[in-house]
MDTraj code that builds the backbone (N, CA, C; nanometers):
import mdtraj as md
import numpy as np

residues = "MET ALA SER THR ASP ASP PRO THR ASP ASP GLU VAL VAL GLN THR ALA ALA ALA ALA ALA GLU ASP VAL VAL PHE SER ARG LEU SER ARG SER ASN VAL GLU ASP LEU ASP ILE THR VAL SER PHE ASP ASP GLY ILE LEU GLU VAL ASP ILE TYR PHE ASN ALA PRO ASP SER GLN ALA ASP ILE ASP ARG VAL ALA GLU ASP ALA THR LEU ALA ALA ARG ALA ALA VAL ASP ASP LEU LEU GLU".split()
xyz = np.array([
    [-1.7168, -1.9763, -1.4551],
    [-1.6251, -2.0454, -1.5423],
    [-1.5161, -1.9396, -1.5887],
    [-1.3969, -1.9911, -1.5881],
    [-1.2784, -1.9004, -1.6237],
    [-1.2758, -1.8815, -1.7785],
    [-1.2459, -1.7574, -1.8118],
    [-1.2349, -1.7270, -1.9603],
    [-1.0861, -1.7361, -1.9900],
    [-1.0610, -1.7356, -2.1189],
    [-0.9174, -1.7537, -2.1666],
    [-0.8342, -1.6315, -2.1331],
    [-0.9035, -1.5156, -2.0908],
    [-0.8338, -1.4011, -2.0544],
    [-0.7923, -1.3998, -1.9061],
    [-0.8441, -1.4899, -1.8320],
    [-0.8132, -1.5005, -1.6907],
    [-0.6708, -1.5319, -1.6636],
    [-0.6037, -1.4731, -1.5714],
    [-0.4599, -1.5076, -1.5390],
    [-0.4524, -1.6515, -1.4922],
    [-0.3436, -1.7117, -1.5131],
    [-0.3168, -1.8452, -1.4645],
    [-0.2863, -1.8370, -1.3158],
    [-0.2901, -1.9481, -1.2461],
    [-0.2513, -1.9467, -1.1033],
    [-0.1040, -1.9028, -1.0886],
    [-0.0208, -1.9448, -1.1842],
    [0.1214, -1.9074, -1.1767],
    [0.1361, -1.7572, -1.1959],
    [0.0591, -1.6958, -1.2853],
    [0.0666, -1.5506, -1.3075],
    [0.0183, -1.4766, -1.1777],
    [-0.0788, -1.5257, -1.1085],
    [-0.1274, -1.4727, -0.9845],
    [-0.0183, -1.4750, -0.8814],
    [0.0463, -1.5949, -0.8636],
    [0.1539, -1.6120, -0.7681],
    [0.2712, -1.5225, -0.7955],
    [0.3128, -1.5108, -0.9230],
    [0.4218, -1.4346, -0.9649],
    [0.3930, -1.2811, -0.9337],
    [0.2731, -1.2382, -0.9647],
    [0.2315, -1.1019, -0.9435],
    [0.2369, -1.0658, -0.7932],
    [0.1854, -1.1539, -0.7122],
    [0.1855, -1.1310, -0.5687],
    [0.3232, -1.1279, -0.5112],
    [0.4074, -1.2237, -0.5513],
    [0.5456, -1.2278, -0.4986],
    [0.6286, -1.1062, -0.5455],
    [0.6076, -1.0578, -0.6612],
    [0.6821, -0.9425, -0.7097],
    [0.6374, -0.8174, -0.6397],
    [0.5062, -0.8008, -0.6108],
    [0.4602, -0.6905, -0.5417],
    [0.5142, -0.6820, -0.3936],
    [0.5138, -0.7999, -0.3359],
    [0.5626, -0.8055, -0.1932],
    [0.7138, -0.7755, -0.1926],
    [0.7867, -0.8259, -0.2835],
    [0.9330, -0.8012, -0.2882],
    [0.9583, -0.6555, -0.3146],
    [0.8840, -0.5939, -0.4005],
    [0.8971, -0.4503, -0.4359],
    [0.8809, -0.3691, -0.3077],
    [0.7844, -0.3973, -0.2238],
    [0.7628, -0.3207, -0.0997],
    [0.8785, -0.3419, 0.0018],
    [0.9198, -0.4622, 0.0162],
    [1.0307, -0.4914, 0.1082],
    [1.1523, -0.4075, 0.0671],
    [1.1872, -0.4160, -0.0615],
    [1.3118, -0.3517, -0.1054],
    [1.2892, -0.1972, -0.1297],
    [1.1666, -0.1490, -0.1224],
    [1.1466, -0.0052, -0.1274],
    [1.1662, 0.0564, 0.0067],
    [1.1525, -0.0280, 0.1104],
    [1.1658, 0.0169, 0.2509],
    [1.2987, -0.0157, 0.3136],
    [1.3618, -0.1212, 0.2633],
    [1.4859, -0.1690, 0.3213],
    [1.5977, -0.1788, 0.2110],
    [1.7184, -0.1453, 0.2514],
    [1.8271, -0.1653, 0.1619],
    [1.8567, -0.3125, 0.1433],
    [1.8824, -0.3488, 0.0147],
    [1.9174, -0.4860, -0.0102],
    [2.0355, -0.5370, 0.0739],
    [2.1278, -0.4523, 0.1030],
    [2.2402, -0.4867, 0.1829],
    [2.2063, -0.5153, 0.3285],
    [2.0868, -0.4639, 0.3740],
    [2.0458, -0.4853, 0.5128],
    [1.9643, -0.6183, 0.5274],
    [1.9148, -0.6702, 0.4145],
    [1.8320, -0.7925, 0.4191],
    [1.9219, -0.9128, 0.4057],
    [1.9322, -0.9837, 0.5163],
    [2.0229, -1.1053, 0.5078],
    [1.9487, -1.2260, 0.4516],
    [1.8161, -1.2333, 0.4680],
    [1.7369, -1.3405, 0.4242],
    [1.5988, -1.2939, 0.3856],
    [1.5427, -1.3388, 0.2771],
    [1.4089, -1.3057, 0.2382],
    [1.3419, -1.4276, 0.1802],
    [1.2250, -1.4616, 0.2327],
    [1.1453, -1.5733, 0.1809],
    [1.0048, -1.5298, 0.1681],
    [0.9544, -1.5304, 0.0413],
    [0.8171, -1.4980, 0.0101],
    [0.7553, -1.6147, -0.0415],
    [0.6526, -1.6683, 0.0301],
    [0.5836, -1.7872, -0.0197],
    [0.4382, -1.7478, -0.0503],
    [0.4035, -1.7745, -0.1684],
    [0.2656, -1.7445, -0.2224],
    [0.1994, -1.8617, -0.2760],
    [0.0760, -1.8894, -0.2379],
    [-0.0022, -1.9962, -0.3045],
    [-0.1399, -1.9372, -0.3455],
    [-0.1959, -1.9855, -0.4463],
    [-0.3296, -1.9477, -0.4959],
    [-0.3968, -2.0753, -0.5401],
    [-0.4857, -2.1168, -0.4561],
    [-0.5616, -2.2428, -0.4754],
    [-0.7129, -2.2195, -0.4535],
    [-0.7902, -2.2595, -0.5565],
    [-0.9378, -2.2414, -0.5464],
    [-0.9737, -2.0944, -0.5144],
    [-0.9011, -2.0045, -0.5775],
    [-0.9377, -1.8640, -0.5531],
    [-0.8884, -1.8017, -0.4224],
    [-0.8181, -1.8775, -0.3440],
    [-0.7729, -1.8282, -0.2175],
    [-0.6154, -1.8032, -0.2209],
    [-0.5889, -1.6810, -0.1944],
    [-0.4494, -1.6317, -0.1944],
    [-0.3884, -1.6376, -0.0561],
    [-0.2769, -1.7046, -0.0436],
    [-0.2015, -1.7005, 0.0832],
    [-0.0661, -1.6478, 0.0566],
    [-0.0266, -1.5527, 0.1484],
    [0.1109, -1.4900, 0.1314],
    [0.1745, -1.4979, 0.2685],
    [0.2969, -1.5545, 0.2734],
    [0.3761, -1.5585, 0.3915],
    [0.5102, -1.4926, 0.3563],
    [0.5488, -1.3991, 0.4418],
    [0.6717, -1.3271, 0.4149],
    [0.7632, -1.3374, 0.5465],
    [0.8808, -1.3793, 0.5172],
    [0.9863, -1.3785, 0.6270],
    [1.1065, -1.3116, 0.5761],
    [1.1618, -1.2190, 0.6527],
    [1.2899, -1.1661, 0.6191],
    [1.3680, -1.1313, 0.7500],
    [1.4975, -1.1283, 0.7333],
    [1.5856, -1.0948, 0.8422],
    [1.6649, -0.9743, 0.7970],
    [1.6444, -0.8685, 0.8714],
    [1.7176, -0.7402, 0.8456],
    [1.7578, -0.6823, 0.9723],
    [1.8576, -0.7422, 1.0441],
    [1.8920, -0.6995, 1.1774],
    [1.9492, -0.5634, 1.1907],
    [2.0097, -0.5026, 1.0880],
    [2.0649, -0.3733, 1.0952],
    [1.9718, -0.2637, 1.0517],
    [1.8491, -0.2993, 1.0176],
    [1.7520, -0.2000, 0.9630],
    [1.6949, -0.1286, 1.0821],
    [1.6682, 0.0002, 1.0601],
    [1.5901, 0.0873, 1.1563],
    [1.4415, 0.0847, 1.1317],
    [1.4018, 0.0194, 1.0263],
    [1.2540, 0.0109, 0.9873],
    [1.1819, -0.0768, 1.0823],
    [1.0534, -0.0492, 1.0918],
    [0.9554, -0.1363, 1.1637],
    [0.9309, -0.2588, 1.0801],
    [1.0024, -0.3665, 1.1117],
    [1.0010, -0.4930, 1.0364],
    [0.8595, -0.5455, 1.0236],
    [0.7836, -0.5454, 1.1267],
    [0.6476, -0.5961, 1.1260],
    [0.5634, -0.5201, 1.0290],
    [0.5801, -0.3895, 1.0307],
    [0.5027, -0.2972, 0.9442],
    [0.5375, -0.3264, 0.7934],
    [0.6676, -0.3431, 0.7674],
    [0.7140, -0.3756, 0.6271],
    [0.6536, -0.5012, 0.5826],
    [0.6505, -0.6025, 0.6676],
    [0.5944, -0.7315, 0.6284],
    [0.4475, -0.7202, 0.6062],
    [0.3740, -0.6484, 0.6891],
    [0.2291, -0.6283, 0.6714],
    [0.2026, -0.5564, 0.5449],
    [0.2772, -0.4465, 0.5213],
    [0.2574, -0.3658, 0.3993],
    [0.2881, -0.4501, 0.2778],
    [0.3895, -0.5350, 0.2809],
    [0.4230, -0.6173, 0.1713],
    [0.3116, -0.7204, 0.1361],
    [0.2564, -0.7733, 0.2439],
    [0.1387, -0.8670, 0.2273],
    [0.0201, -0.7961, 0.1639],
    [-0.0062, -0.6783, 0.2140],
    [-0.1223, -0.5963, 0.1627],
    [-0.1005, -0.5655, 0.0167],
    [0.0278, -0.5252, -0.0216],
    [0.0582, -0.4951, -0.1585],
    [0.0425, -0.6147, -0.2475],
    [0.0739, -0.7376, -0.1999],
    [0.0619, -0.8584, -0.2793],
    [-0.0861, -0.8877, -0.3017],
    [-0.1726, -0.8680, -0.2055],
    [-0.3142, -0.8867, -0.2231],
    [-0.3725, -0.7825, -0.3233],
    [-0.3313, -0.6552, -0.3084],
    [-0.3847, -0.5510, -0.3952],
    [-0.3425, -0.5788, -0.5390],
    [-0.2160, -0.6238, -0.5566],
    [-0.1736, -0.6482, -0.6918],
    [-0.2553, -0.7613, -0.7611],
    [-0.2850, -0.8630, -0.6823],
    [-0.3664, -0.9737, -0.7315],
    [-0.5071, -0.9291, -0.7630],
    [-0.5641, -0.8490, -0.6727],
    [-0.7003, -0.7924, -0.6934],
    [-0.7017, -0.7184, -0.8303],
    [-0.5980, -0.6314, -0.8509],
    [-0.5923, -0.5588, -0.9750],
    [-0.5814, -0.6508, -1.0981],
    [-0.5054, -0.7591, -1.0786],
    [-0.4822, -0.8548, -1.1887],
    [-0.6149, -0.9213, -1.2272],
    [-0.6932, -0.9624, -1.1240],
    [-0.8155, -1.0345, -1.1423],
    [-0.9341, -0.9500, -1.1845],
    [-0.9242, -0.8232, -1.1808],
    [-1.0358, -0.7342, -1.2193],
    [-1.0546, -0.7338, -1.3646],
])
top = md.Topology()
chain = top.add_chain()
for i, resn in enumerate(residues, 1):
    res = top.add_residue(resn, chain, resSeq=i)
    for name in ("N", "CA", "C"):
        top.add_atom(name, md.element.get_by_symbol(name[0]), res)
traj = md.Trajectory(xyz[None], top)
């Protein structure tokens, strides 16, 4: 049973999205990112994070940035729920 101190689903989603965005923009210049879409859902205790971005002029490993952003989102939610 959830207590009144438990974060809302919206707080979980916002936390995950913010963490993912922070990682993307810590690795890539905002001017290099032409498009960024972070979709987060949290239903029945299951977190789903999808990240898409287009940064054609970036020298970074785009797949690694996306994977790291997803992991950061999950870690942020784990911390929130502890």
